[in-house]
N, C-alpha and C positions, 0 to 999 in steps of 0.2 A: 394381485396374486398373493395367496397366503403361504407363509413359510413356517416351518418349525423353527424354534429359536436358534438351534445349532446350524440350520441350513440357510439362514438369511445371507445372501451375497454381501460381501464386505462393502460394496459401493452403495448398498441400500440400508446399512445398519445405522441406527441411532441408539447408542448404549447409554442408558441412564444409570448413574452410580450414586447410591445414597451414602454420603460421607457423614460420619458422626462427630467429627471434631468441631469445636466451638467456632473456629475461624470460618470454616465452610458454612456453618449454620448462619452466622452473621452475614456472610457474603450473599447467601441465597435470599435472606430477608431483605437486604439492600436491593438486590435485583428485582425482587417482587414489588417492593414499594416504588421503585423507579419506573417499572413498567406501567404502573397505575398513574403516576404523576406525569410521565412523558409517554403518552400512549401512541403517538403518531410516529411512524418511521419514514424518514426522508432519505431517499437514495441519492447519493452523490455520484459524481462521474466515476467510471471504472478506473482501476489501477492495473498496471501491467508489470510483469517481472519475468524472471526465469527460474526454472527449477531443474534439478537432476534426480534421476531415479537411482536409489541406493537400496539394494536388497529388497526390491519390490515395493518400496515406499518412496514417494516423491518428497524431496527436501528443497525448500525455498533458498535460492542463492541470493536473490535481491528482489525487492518488490517496491519500487519507488518511481515508476515511469508513468507519464500521462498518456502515452500512446504506444502501440505495439513496436514501432520502429525504434523508439528509445530503449525499449527492453531488449530488442535484438542487438542494438549497439552495446548495451551492458553485457550481454552474453558474449559478444565478440571480445570485449575487454577482459572478461573472465578467462577466455581461452588464451589471450595474449599473456595474461599473468601466469597461467599454468605453463605456457610455453617457456617463458623467461625463467621460471623456477625449476624446470625440469633439467637435470644434469645433461651436459653436452657430451654424452658418452655413446658408444656404439650400442650398448644395451638399451638406451632410451631413445634411439633415433626414430623408431616407428611411432612412439608416443608423441614426440615433438612434431613429427610430420603431420600426424592427424590433427593436433591442435592448430598448427599453422594453416592446414587446409580448411579447418572449421572457421577460423576468424576471417580468412580471405573470402570464403563463400558468403559469410554474413556481411562482409563489406560490400558485396555486389548484389545479393539476392535477399528478398524478404522471407527468409526461411523461419518457420515456426517450430519445427521439430527436426532433430538430427541426432545421430549416434556417433559418439567420439570415444575411441579407446574402449569400446564395448559397453559404454554407459549412455543411456538415453537422456536427452535434454529437451526442454520444451519451454516455449513462451506461454506464460499463464496469465489468466484474467481474474481479477478479484473485484468484488463489489462492496464498497464502503457504504455505511448508512449511519444516520444520526437520529437519535430519539428527540422528538419535539413535544413540548408541552405549552400550556397557556403563557408561560413566562419565557418561552424561547427554547434553545437547545439544551440538552442535558449536560450539566457540569460533571466533573469527576465525583465518584462515589466515596464515602468515608472509608471504605475498605480497599480502595485502589492504592497500590503501593506508590509511595512518594518519598523515597529515602533521603534525598539530598537537599541541603539548604539552598536558598537563593544564590545564584551565581556559580554553583558547583555541579549543576545537573548535567554538564557535558560529559561527566563520567558514565552516564547511562549508556548502555549498549542496546542496539535495536533487537527486541525479541523476535522480530520478523525474520531476520536472516538466520538460516539454519532450521527454521521451523519445519517440522515433519507434518505433511498433510495426511493425516491418518483418520479416516472416517470411523474406525473401530475404537478409537480412544474414548474412554468413559467421560461423561460430562454430568454436571449437576442437573437437577430438575429444570431450573430456569433456562440454562443453556440448551437443554434438550428441547424445550418448548420453542425457543428462538429458532433452533435449527429446523424443527418441523414446520414452523411458520414460513421460513425462507425457502424450504424445499419447493413449495408450490407457488412462490411469489414470482410475478412477472410484471413488466411495465403495462400500465393501462393505455389502451390504444388512443385515448383522447389526449394524452400528454406527451406522446413521442411520435416520430415519423413511423410510417407503416413498416419499413424494413427493420427498424429497431424493435418494434412490437413483435414482428414475426420471429426474429432471432431470439427474443426473450422467451417467447412461448416454446420455441423449439428446444431451448436449453433445458427446460423443465423435464423434457423427455430424454434427451441425449445425456444429460448429467443430472440424474434425479436425486442427488444427495448434496449436502453442503457441509463444509467444515468451517468453524469459526476460528479466526486468526486472533493473535494477541491484540488487545485493545490499544489504540493509539490516541493521542491527544493533540488538539489543534486550537487555534485562536479564531473566534468569530467576533465580528464587530456589528454594532447596531447603527445602521445608516438608513435614513429616509423611511423610518418606520418598520424596518425588517432586519432580521439577522442574516449575515452572510459570512462565509469563511474568509478570513484574511488571506489565506493561501491554501494550496492543496497539500502542503507539507504537514506531516504528523510527527509526533515525538513520542519517545518511549514512556515518559512520565509527565504528570501535570506540571511539575516545576520546570522541566525542560521546555515545555511550551510557554510557560510564563517568562522564562529567561529570554527566549527568542522572540516572543510576540509582544513584549511590553516596551521594546525599544528597537528601532532600526534606523538606518540612514534616511529612510523616507520620512521619518518623524521630525527631521530637522528641516526647516524652511530657511534657506540662506537669503540674505538681503541681495537685492539686484546688483549685479556686477561684482559679487564677491569672488575673489580669485579662488581657484580650486584648491590651492595649497592651504589657504586660510580656512576654507570650509572643511577640508579633511582634518585639519588640526583641531578645529572646534568639535567635529564629530568624535574624534578620539578622546578629547577631554570629557565630553558629555557621556560617552560610553563608559569611561573609567569611573565617573561619578555616579552612574546610574545604579539604583538599588532595585532589583526585580521584586515584584510583589509576591506575597505568599497566598493571597486570596484568589479566588477563582473569578471574581468580578472586579474590574478596575477600569480606570479611564486613562486615556492618553490624548492630550490636547482636546479634551472635552468630548471625546468619542468613547462610548461604552464598549468595553471588550470583555469577553468571557472565554475561559478555558473550557473546551467542550470535549466530550467523549466521542470517539469515532470507532465504531465497530465495523468489522469487515468479514465477509465470508467468501469462500471459493467453492464453486460448483465442482463436483466430482462425478465421474461416470465409471463404467467398467474398466477403462484404460487410463484412469487417473484424472488429474485436474483439467478443467476447461481451458482452452486456448482462446485467442482473439476471435471475435465474431465478424462476419462480413460487414456488418453495419457499424462497427467501431471506427471512430475517427482515427485515421492513419495517414497524416498529411505529409510525413517526411519520407524521403527516399533513402535507400542504403547509401552511405557516404561516398563510396567510390563511384557509384552510378551518378550521384548528384554532381560530383566534381566533373565527371565526363561530360555531362550535359552543359555545365557552365563553360567548359572549354570549347564545346561545339558552338556555343552562342557568342564566343569571344569575350566572355565576362571573367575569365581566369586564364592566365598565361599557361602555356605548355611547360612542363618541367624541363629543366636543362638536359 
């Protein structure tokens, strides 16, 4: 359907903004060059989180869960926090009661949408992807912010939390092209199960626009002739990923029968002496590692961001229900 510019529904709009400042020009050129050098897009496993609607816009509360139930548990934690911080006064009694009812519901039921104190909340689904080239996954770009020196990147705050999912926000030419490419993207039926393919195709119709989220960074390692992510965790800056991914407790191999106390003491000494790298490619115990760029988008429709799909892996039960089943099986004692 054709629309006049001013009549395009918000959930279908891709607004290209031509920015004339030098920094934007260099960033656009970086993006263009990288799209040529790393032409293949590799989709990673979806991420889940929760968002709240504020004045007609959806705002990300958190986005760090591997499965929908983990995100529901995170939303329950959010309501517990709000409940604990709300004054215990008569004027706030109704507000506290709604928060309490919300987290108790989430403890028992796999709810993906609810309204609490007049505000809508939703479990949301995001799709990360990585650019691949002949030499492997894309590393950070020269124009990517990386303000802190090695060992101090823990001061970075996640740009994902509080991010406003606004399809009308202006974007540069390259970002607009990526969005338009992702709008029609879906899984290929030869690479995924039938139900995943069907849900992927359906989402193109039900949520026909995408919003790009802030870029994250992760560590990949080269093992058995291929690159693979070291973990699903992403970080706000390249140095934060280097700090976390260049050394961990798993990198220490204790001698047989080493007492735990000695091993932990050796780990603490090694961690204190460790100097995180500043380069994007480095080795740990002979294994090549690389800081990689992880881009992510959320599909949006007329009613906001996409929620979990029926085919998404959701292996956990709500915590209270799970405890109830364990007690029924005699695997957990009844409370006193």
